[in-house]
ROKOLPA-77553 format. One record per residue: x, y, z of N, C-alpha, C, O in turn. Coordinates in pm, whole numbers, padded with zeros to 5 digits, always signed. Atoms other than C-alpha are relative to their C-alpha. Layout:
# residues N
XYZXYZXYZXYZ;...
END
This chain:
# residues 272
-00120+00082-00016-02638-01434+00557+00081-00004-00129+00204+00003-00128;-00069+00004+00129-02561-01453+00185+00080+00126-00023+00193+00121-00071;-00070-00128+00018-02470-01084+00179+00125+00006+00085+00227+00058+00042;-00118-00002-00088-02235-01129+00475+00110-00090-00054+00228-00056-00044;-00101+00090+00058-02063-01423+00304+00067+00068-00119+00189+00061-00136;-00058-00073+00114-02022-01215-00011+00096+00107+00046+00202+00126-00013;-00086-00107-00053-01878-00930+00194+00132-00056+00050+00238+00005+00030;-00122+00062-00051-01629-01167+00362+00091-00038-00115+00213-00020-00105;-00080+00037+00117-01515-01294+00022+00066+00123-00059+00183+00119-00099;-00057-00125+00052-01468-00934-00096+00119+00043+00081+00220+00088+00027;-00111-00041-00087-01250-00863+00205+00122-00085-00026+00233-00033-00038;-00113+00090+00021-01034-01170+00149+00068+00026-00133+00190+00017-00145;-00057-00021+00132-00992-01091-00218+00069+00135-00011+00179+00145-00064;-00039-00134+00036-00949-00719-00215+00093+00069+00097+00152+00172+00063;-00090-00068-00092-00750-00636+00095+00143-00048-00012+00231-00002+00061;-00138+00038+00026-00444-00815-00035+00071+00120-00060+00039+00159-00172;-00055-00127+00045-00222-00507-00070+00080-00014-00126+00138-00118-00158;-00084-00003+00118-00056-00407-00385+00146-00016+00039+00229-00054-00044;-00138+00021-00042+00260-00417-00176+00028-00145+00031+00126-00175+00099;-00042+00139+00011+00246-00792-00206+00119-00006-00093+00195-00104-00094;-00114-00010+00090+00496-00683-00468+00128+00027+00079+00238+00007+00027;-00119-00036-00075+00731-00574-00190+00013-00071+00134+00026-00003+00236;-00024+00073-00123+00765-00850+00071+00149+00005+00035+00234+00018-00053;-00131-00044-00044+01075-00810+00284+00072-00084+00103+00005-00173+00154;-00093+00003-00113+01362-00883+00538+00129-00070-00024+00171-00061-00139;-00143+00010+00005+01705-01029+00589+00063-00116-00071+00055-00229-00022;-00080+00102+00064+01909-01224+00342+00100+00065-00093+00105+00188-00103;-00107-00056+00080+02195-01182+00101-00046+00037-00141+00027+00106-00212;+00045-00028+00136+01986-01162-00217-00094+00118+00000-00197+00117+00069;+00082-00119+00008+01844-00823-00300-00034+00028-00146+00054+00025-00231;+00043-00023+00137+01641-00746-00612-00014+00149-00023-00073+00220+00058;+00009-00141+00035+01673-00407-00781-00061+00013-00139+00010+00044-00234;+00061-00010+00132+01420-00408-01065-00011+00144-00046-00016+00236+00036;+00018-00135+00055+01387-00111-01296-00144+00043+00021-00235-00040+00022;+00137-00049-00016+01085+00112-01240-00083-00033-00123-00034-00029-00236;+00091+00032+00107+00784+00015-01446-00107+00107-00007-00159+00148+00096;+00106-00099+00014+00538+00265-01586-00116-00066-00072-00100-00116-00183;+00114+00070+00052+00190+00129-01646-00114+00097-00020-00155+00165+00074;+00117-00080+00034-00094+00314-01819+00012+00144+00051-00085+00200+00101;-00016-00140-00036+00053+00656-01744+00020+00023+00148+00040+00137+00189;-00019-00016-00144+00089+00589-01372+00138-00054+00036+00158-00175+00029;-00134+00049-00032+00456+00572-01265-00003-00094+00118-00071-00068+00218;+00002+00102-00106+00524+00266-01050+00142-00044+00031+00209-00104-00052;-00128+00047-00049+00840+00205-00850-00030-00089+00120-00054-00037+00229;+00044+00088-00107+00766-00105-00640+00083+00010+00126+00033-00015+00235;-00084-00006-00118+01062-00051-00410+00027+00142+00047+00076+00163+00157;-00014-00142-00036+01071+00328-00410+00138+00030+00055+00151+00095+00159;-00137-00024-00045+01449+00336-00380+00088+00024-00121+00055-00020-00231;-00089-00032+00110+01736+00460-00592+00108-00106-00014+00151-00168+00084;-00112+00091+00023+02000+00243-00753+00128+00062+00052+00141+00184+00061;-00126-00051-00050+02349+00271-00616+00060-00098+00098+00007-00208+00116;-00062+00089-00096+02583+00121-00357-00100-00043+00106-00168+00040+00166;+00103+00051-00089+02372-00104-00140+00057-00068+00124-00017-00132+00198;-00062+00074-00110+02619-00233+00116-00059+00036+00135-00086-00053+00216;+00055-00040-00129+02484-00027+00405-00142-00051+00017-00177-00100+00124;+00137+00046-00010+02123-00113+00326-00005-00150+00016-00088-00201+00091;+00001+00144-00012+02206-00480+00282+00035-00044+00141-00020-00142+00191;-00035+00033-00138+02369-00484+00625-00119+00020+00091-00143-00059+00183;+00119-00025-00080+02054-00331+00769-00102-00109-00022-00164-00158+00072;+00096+00104+00033+01837-00583+00587+00035-00129+00071-00054-00195+00126;-00041+00125-00060+02041-00875+00718-00019+00001+00151-00025-00106+00212;+00015-00008-00144+01998-00748+01074-00144-00021+00044-00169-00038+00163;+00140+00017-00035+01617-00788+01060-00027-00148+00027+00001-00234-00057;+00024+00140-00039+01511-01104+01242-00118-00059-00076-00213+00011-00109;+00109+00074+00063+01293-01366+01078-00016-00134+00072+00003-00239+00012;+00005+00122-00079+01235-01617+01359-00118-00091-00035-00117-00209+00001;+00117+00082+00035+00901-01738+01219-00006-00018-00152-00113-00009-00213;-00007+00010+00145+01018-01792+00862-00087-00114-00053-00140-00104-00164;+00085+00110+00045+00829-02123+00842-00144+00046-00020-00205+00020-00123;+00134-00057+00010+00498-01951+00912-00007+00101-00114-00102+00102-00192;+00000-00104+00102+00593-01659+00688-00003-00058-00141-00071-00005-00229;-00002+00060+00134+00667-01885+00392-00136-00060-00036-00178-00053-00152;+00134+00053+00026+00331-02055+00427-00096+00113-00037-00175+00101-00130;+00088-00113+00028+00156-01717+00436+00036+00066-00134-00052+00115-00205;-00042-00052+00130+00363-01598+00139-00064-00080-00112-00116-00024-00209;+00060+00087+00101+00241-01897-00060-00151+00020-00006-00210+00023-00115;+00144-00023-00005-00118-01840+00056-00036+00129-00073-00129+00131-00154;+00028-00128+00064-00110-01474-00052+00028-00004-00149-00041+00059-00229;-00034+00015+00141+00055-01569-00378-00115-00067-00076-00153-00021-00183;+00113+00068+00063-00227-01811-00460-00122+00091-00003-00196+00093-00101;+00113-00092-00007-00484-01553-00350+00008+00104-00112-00092+00142-00172;-00019-00098+00107-00335-01305-00595-00035-00061-00136-00112-00003-00212;+00018+00059+00132-00331-01542-00892-00141-00054-00022-00194-00047-00133;+00130+00064+00016-00662-01713-00826-00118+00096+00014-00224+00073-00044;+00114-00088-00026-00876-01421-00710+00025+00146-00037-00046+00204-00119;-00019-00143+00020-00729-01072-00705+00033+00036-00144-00026+00129-00199;-00040-00030+00138-00566-01078-01047-00115-00015-00099-00137+00075-00180;+00113+00012+00094-00870-01216-01237-00104+00112+00017-00156+00165-00081;+00098-00106-00024-01101-00964-01070+00054+00133-00051-00020+00210-00113;-00059-00126+00044-00860-00677-01139+00005+00009-00153-00013+00116-00210;-00003+00000+00146-00828-00781-01504-00139+00030-00056-00152+00105-00153;+00136-00030+00044-01206-00781-01545-00036+00144+00026-00100+00209-00056;+00025-00139-00037-01227-00448-01366+00066+00094-00101+00006+00193-00143;-00073-00083+00096-00964-00301-01600-00065-00005-00138-00063+00095-00211;+00067+00013+00129-01152-00432-01903-00126+00086-00007-00156+00146-00110;+00128-00072-00003-01478-00268-01796+00020+00151+00012-00049+00229-00053;-00018-00142-00026-01344+00066-01673+00125+00053-00069+00233-00002-00052;-00117-00058+00067-01116+00284-01888+00094+00066+00100+00057+00094+00213;-00103-00054-00087-00797+00426-01745-00038+00132+00068-00013+00147+00187;+00034-00127-00067-00930+00783-01681-00095-00019+00119-00084+00052+00218;+00091+00026-00111-01208+00643-01462+00076-00059+00119+00054-00019+00233;-00076+00064-00107-00968+00426-01264+00097+00098+00066+00121+00091+00186;-00086-00104-00056-00729+00719-01221-00081+00091+00093-00033+00132+00198;+00087-00081-00085-01020+00921-01084-00031-00069+00132-00032-00004+00237;+00024+00076-00123-01100+00646-00833+00124+00003+00089+00114+00020+00210;-00126-00003-00074-00735+00634-00732+00021+00136+00068+00059+00143+00185;-00015-00135-00055-00724+01012-00684-00096+00023+00116-00058+00078+00220;+00103-00021-00101-01048+01015-00484+00035-00069+00132+00026-00008+00239;-00033+00075-00122-00940+00744-00238+00128+00052+00064+00139+00057+00187;-00123-00056-00054-00592+00892-00202-00029+00130+00075+00030+00157+00179;+00035-00127-00064-00746+01228-00118-00068-00024+00135-00044+00050+00231;+00068+00032-00126-00965+01069+00151+00097-00040+00111+00070-00019+00229;-00096+00050-00099-00660+00921+00322+00097+00108+00048+00195+00077+00117;-00086-00110-00040-00502+01262+00376+00028+00005+00151+00143+00029+00189;-00029-00011-00144-00544+01258+00761+00112-00091+00047+00190-00052+00135;-00108+00091-00041-00314+00956+00793+00135+00061-00034+00226+00062+00050;-00127-00057+00043-00038+01124+00595+00031+00130+00074+00144+00153+00117;-00020-00130-00064-00088+01469+00749+00045-00015+00145+00143+00048+00187;-00034+00016-00142-00078+01356+01113+00139-00058+00016+00213-00017+00105;-00134+00059-00013+00231+01144+01058+00109+00096-00045+00220+00089+00007;-00095-00106+00034+00406+01435+00885+00024+00089+00122+00138+00124+00153;-00011-00086-00118+00334+01646+01193+00074-00071+00113+00157-00010+00181;-00067+00076-00107+00446+01373+01432+00149-00011-00024+00227-00022+00071;-00141+00008+00034+00778+01357+01248+00065+00138-00014+00183+00148-00047;-00055-00135+00009+00821+01733+01249+00026+00047-00142+00108+00136-00163;-00020-00037+00140+00799+01758+00870-00104+00106-00039-00207+00075-00099;+00095-00109+00017+00628+02095+00850-00035+00025-00146-00153+00039-00180;+00025-00028+00141+00669+02153+00476-00085-00109-00064-00174-00080-00145;+00079+00110+00055+00533+01809+00393-00144+00007+00049-00238-00019-00027;+00135-00013-00056+00236+01864+00625-00077+00111-00072-00195+00095-00104;+00065-00110+00070+00161+02198+00459-00039-00041-00142-00147-00007-00190;+00029+00045+00136+00182+02038+00114-00118-00097-00001-00204-00089-00089;+00111+00094-00008-00052+01756+00218-00132+00073+00020-00231+00043-00047;+00124-00073-00028-00310+01997+00358-00040+00088-00119-00158+00097-00153;+00029-00083+00116-00280+02231+00062-00055-00082-00116-00151-00041-00182;+00049+00088+00106-00323+01946-00184-00143-00044+00027-00226-00051-00064;+00134+00045-00036-00629+01828+00005-00103+00109-00029-00209+00082-00085;+00093-00111+00024-00794+02172-00011-00025+00022-00149-00139+00037-00193;+00013-00026+00145-00723+02222-00381-00074-00114-00069-00165-00090-00148;+00061+00114+00069-00818+01871-00490-00144-00025+00045-00225-00077-00032;+00137+00021-00049-01130+01861-00272-00097+00103-00058-00218+00080-00061;+00086-00106+00056-01261+02181-00431+00010+00003-00152-00082-00039-00222;-00019-00008+00145-01120+02241-00779+00010-00139-00063-00018-00156-00182;-00012+00136+00052-01060+01868-00815-00125-00083+00015-00121-00204-00004;+00130+00067-00010-01427+01781-00757+00008-00118+00097+00002-00234+00056;-00004+00101-00107-01401+01594-00425+00118-00096-00015+00113-00209+00034;-00120+00082+00011-01059+01460-00519+00005-00089-00121+00101-00164-00138;-00002+00085+00119-01153+01290-00846+00110+00041-00097+00162-00042-00172;-00109-00050+00084-00898+01508-01024+00112+00052+00089+00094+00069+00210;-00118-00040-00076-00553+01627-00918+00058+00130-00053+00170+00132-00103;-00053-00128+00049-00518+01995-01011+00119+00050+00082+00195+00133+00035;-00111-00044-00086-00272+02039-00720+00135-00034-00061+00235+00029-00028;-00128+00039+00060-00006+01867-00930+00058+00110-00088+00176+00108-00121;-00047-00110+00084+00015+02185-01139+00069+00111+00079+00120+00207+00021;-00061-00101-00086+00146+02384-00842+00125-00061+00066+00113-00152+00147;-00124+00058-00054+00515+02315-00756+00002-00010+00152+00055-00106+00207;+00000+00005-00146+00459+02398-00391-00090-00105+00059-00085-00132+00179;+00092+00103-00046+00194+02130-00372+00032-00137-00058-00053-00226-00062;-00042+00130+00048+00393+01847-00523-00016-00104+00110+00010-00074+00226;+00022+00101-00105+00312+01520-00343+00127-00028+00079+00228-00067+00021;-00116+00036-00082+00552+01476-00050+00004-00151+00017-00094-00219-00013;-00004+00144-00027+00671+01126+00043-00113-00039+00095-00137+00029+00195;+00112+00042-00084+00378+00936+00191+00051-00051+00134+00150-00124+00142;-00039+00037-00134+00398+00886+00565-00107-00087+00065-00226-00072+00036;+00094+00078-00081+00240+00630+00799+00060-00016+00139+00174+00025+00163;-00043+00004-00139+00268+00551+01168+00118-00095+00021+00198-00075+00112;-00116+00086-00007+00512+00267+01113+00127+00077-00031+00230+00057+00035;-00114-00085+00031+00747+00519+00951+00028+00100+00113+00143+00132+00141;-00019-00092-00113+00687+00759+01240+00075-00069+00114+00164-00010+00173;-00071+00074-00104+00796+00492+01488+00146-00022-00040+00236-00010+00044;-00137+00016+00048+01102+00423+01272+00077+00130+00005+00198+00130+00030;-00064-00132-00006+01175+00797+01259+00058+00026+00139+00161+00092+00154;-00048-00015-00138+01213+00784+01637+00080-00121+00046+00087-00152+00165;-00101+00104-00024+01454+00490+01608-00056-00127+00063+00018-00201+00127;+00052+00130-00042+01219+00207+01696+00036-00102-00107+00011-00079-00225;-00045+00102+00094+01357-00108+01535-00116-00077-00062-00230-00066-00018;+00102+00078+00069+01171-00341+01302-00061-00108+00088-00175-00149+00065;+00046+00116-00074+01138-00613+01564+00032-00123-00083+00149-00155-00103;-00023+00113+00090+01093-00917+01342-00097+00007-00117-00199+00076-00112;+00077+00000+00124+00953-00982+00999-00117-00096+00011-00105-00203+00070;+00117+00087-00002+00605-01126+00955-00082+00023-00126-00098+00136-00171;+00091-00007+00114+00379-01203+00659-00139-00038+00050-00162-00150+00094;+00137+00025-00044+00011-01171+00746-00082-00058-00114-00067-00015-00228;+00089+00049+00105-00247-01375+00556-00091+00113-00047-00145+00188+00034;+00082-00101+00065-00435-01149+00313+00066+00138+00004+00077+00204-00099;-00054-00135-00014-00270-00833+00449+00141+00013-00053+00184+00124-00087;-00131-00005+00061+00077-00925+00328+00115+00028+00096+00104+00000+00215;-00124-00013-00077+00427-00828+00449-00006+00111+00103-00074+00212+00084;-00006-00102-00105+00500-00635+00766+00117-00034+00093+00189-00132+00071;-00090+00030-00112+00723-00619+01072-00080+00025+00126-00192+00075+00121;+00070-00023-00126+00632-00606+01437-00029+00150+00017-00138+00188+00059;+00020-00144-00011+00683-00227+01431-00109+00050-00094-00194+00129-00053;+00098-00047+00097+00477-00176+01116-00139-00052+00033-00239+00014+00002;+00131+00052-00041+00200-00397+01252-00060+00088+00109-00179+00118+00106;+00046-00094-00102+00177-00174+01559-00041+00132-00065-00142+00192-00028;+00031-00124+00069+00184+00126+01327-00132-00004-00074-00200+00097-00086;+00127+00014+00071-00112-00010+01134-00118+00036+00089-00219+00089+00042;+00108-00032-00095-00324+00030+01447-00020+00152+00006-00133+00200+00004;+00010-00145-00001-00243+00401+01461-00059+00055-00128-00140+00147-00125;+00055-00044+00129-00317+00443+01091-00149-00029-00009-00225+00050-00064;+00142+00036+00002-00649+00264+01134-00084+00105+00071-00193+00141+00025;+00075-00098-00079-00758+00517+01396-00014+00133-00074-00105+00211-00045;+00002-00126+00074-00685+00803+01153-00067-00012-00136-00089+00088-00204;+00047+00026+00135-00831+00644+00842-00151+00025-00012-00229-00047+00049;+00143-00030+00013-01166+00799+00740-00081-00114-00059-00201-00124-00034;+00074+00111+00062-01257+00487+00541-00060-00093+00104-00156-00164+00076;+00049+00089-00105-01308+00305+00871-00124+00053+00070-00188-00019+00148;+00110-00062-00075-01577+00545+00989-00108+00059-00091-00191+00137-00047;+00098-00051+00095-01780+00616+00675-00116-00098-00012-00103-00217+00019;+00117+00083+00027-02126+00487+00591-00056+00038-00137-00077+00155-00167;+00059-00021+00132-02263+00444+00242-00144-00049+00000-00184-00129+00084;+00139+00042+00014-02623+00401+00131-00014-00088-00123+00022-00049-00234;+00026+00092+00109-02717+00102-00080-00150+00001-00027-00230-00004+00067;+00142-00017+00035-03047+00126-00268-00086-00108+00062-00191-00078+00120;+00083+00110-00048-03174-00218-00168+00012-00020+00150-00087-00046+00219;-00023+00033-00141-03017-00259+00175-00011+00120+00093-00011+00104+00215;+00003-00118-00085-03041+00099+00296+00140+00041+00039+00234+00024-00039;-00130-00047-00046-02754+00240+00501+00087-00118+00041+00048-00200+00123;-00095+00104-00037-02454+00011+00521+00065+00034+00134+00073+00151+00171;-00071-00025-00125-02274-00032+00850+00139+00055-00032+00185+00046-00146;-00136-00050+00021-01933+00129+00899+00092-00111-00048+00177-00089-00134;-00086+00112+00037-01771-00214+00871-00022-00039-00146+00075-00060-00219;+00029+00037+00138-01948-00299+00544+00053+00106-00096+00105+00075-00203;-00049-00109+00085-01861+00042+00402+00151-00005-00014+00204+00007-00125;-00146+00004+00005-01493+00016+00495+00049-00119-00080+00145-00107-00156;-00037+00117+00079-01471-00336+00351-00017+00029-00150+00069-00004-00231;+00028-00029+00141-01629-00217+00026+00103+00096-00059+00152+00076-00170;-00095-00100+00050-01398+00085-00007+00142-00057-00007+00216-00028-00101;-00132+00063+00006-01087-00116+00079+00007-00096-00118+00108-00102-00188;+00002+00091+00114-01191-00377-00175+00015+00075-00131+00090+00033-00219;-00011-00082+00120-01237-00108-00439+00142+00051-00018+00195+00049-00129;-00136-00055+00008-00898+00043-00357+00099-00105-00046+00183-00077-00132;-00096+00103+00036-00711-00287-00384-00015-00045-00144+00084-00062-00215;+00022+00040+00139-00871-00390-00710+00044+00110-00094+00109+00083-00196;-00036-00112+00086-00826-00044-00858+00152+00015-00009+00206+00031-00119;-00146-00010+00001-00458-00025-00754+00062-00113-00081+00153-00091-00161;-00056+00116+00070-00389-00375-00885-00021+00010-00149+00061-00039-00227;+00029-00009+00144-00548-00293-01220+00106+00077-00076+00120+00059-00197;-00107-00076+00066-00258-00055-01294+00130-00079-00008+00219-00042-00084;-00131+00066-00013+00015-00307-01212-00004-00149-00030+00084-00224+00013;+00007+00142+00036-00096-00642-01352+00124-00037-00082+00155+00028-00181;-00121+00046+00068+00216-00828-01459+00127+00037+00073+00229-00030+00054;-00120-00043-00070+00462-00644-01234+00042-00104+00106+00159-00140+00116;-00030+00100-00103+00437-00894-00947+00057-00127-00062+00154-00184-00012;-00046+00121+00067+00479-01185-01186+00144+00014-00048+00224-00078-00035;-00134-00023+00052+00790-01031-01343+00104-00003+00112+00211-00063+00096;-00093-00002-00113+00955-00970-01006+00017-00139+00059+00127-00180+00095;-00006+00136-00056+00868-01316-00882+00083-00093-00088+00165-00170-00038;-00071+00088+00092+01000-01490-01192+00149+00031-00009+00229-00056-00044;-00141-00039+00007+01328-01296-01175+00079-00044+00122+00202-00038+00121;-00067+00034-00126+01406-01418-00822+00026-00150+00012-00060-00231-00023;-00030+00140-00025+01581-01744-00737-00084-00052+00116-00137-00164+00110;+00083+00033-00116+01401-01750-00401-00096+00118+00021-00060+00215+00087;+00092-00115-00009+01092-01525-00426-00025+00048+00142-00030+00169+00165;+00026-00042-00138+01027-01525-00051+00112+00088+00052+00087+00195+00108;-00115-00076-00048+01378-01405+00031+00012+00134-00073+00037+00237-00011;-00014-00122+00079+01386-01151-00252-00106+00103+00038-00075+00221+00054;+00106-00093-00036+01051-00998-00163+00013+00047+00144-00023+00159+00178;-00024-00038-00139+01139-00997+00203+00106+00110+00007+00086+00211+00075;-00103-00103+00003+01458-00803+00138-00053+00131-00058-00025+00239-00007;+00053-00119+00067+01274-00565-00093-00093+00078+00092-00091+00201+00092;+00092-00069-00091+01009-00487+00168+00078+00081+00103+00049+00199+00126;-00078-00069-00103+01265-00399+00436+00078+00115-00062+00088+00223-00003;-00075-00106+00067+01474-00200+00189-00091+00118-00031-00052+00234-00014;+00097-00105+00031+01165-00007+00082-00037+00079+00125-00043+00202+00121;+00038-00068-00124+01066+00071+00441+00116+00084+00055+00095+00196+00101;-00116-00077-00045+01419+00178+00535+00019+00127-00082+00053+00233-00029;-00013-00115+00088+01427+00406+00234-00102+00108+00033-00069+00227+00034;+00105-00096-00032+01097+00570+00326+00029+00070+00133+00008+00191+00145;-00029-00060-00132+01202+00625+00689+00114+00099-00010+00116+00200+00061;-00117-00087+00014+01529+00782+00576-00031+00130-00072+00049+00224-00066;+00032-00120+00077+01352+01042+00358-00032+00119+00089-00062+00228+00039;
END
């Protein structure tokens, strides 16, 4: 029972996505922070270019937020979860593990998630991106020692294409956002992206792996996926400590600013 409680705590702490930095949807205030580069890993929280924003702002304002009361409560809950649990754990993790090790973990987990990106590239008819994803996977899984390193970055034809997911695939075929929602622990989403998460889950190898623990023997698929997701969230956060705080402090209304930023980020990705 104790182990199960510990596992539940890990899930609550570690599955808070790094895109808590990009909560989204419709209002007149839009934040355009400059890209931040942390420990050699380029980080653009909104993944969008500066420039005239009138068209995007009109799109953002069209996204419904009928449950804003619930969303604001969940925003506050996730905010506290970040400051009280995720951030302290990530800071300790960063102190113990040097940057090259954490980059290796990041590369390894990103390589494992290739099926999600590949299938969604194919579903959107992006042949070149699909070829690049598959080529990168082959090179990094072999010469990159199971994905711990990224030798594919040295080949121009294997440059990382824009990452795809099923929510973007639905948007590619003109399915609207529906309405904005902030999930506890999981963070910002829309009705469309929530549906898309189900498709991504079915393609995600992390959900179907089993690890062996010396004392407990073989872990269940659920325990393994929780552990790997926890590792991914802590590892990702360790590269970006301070970015969320800076964005939050710069906003007059953090909920509105992060909501706009999330929708703007998703629109930008779908348009690529």
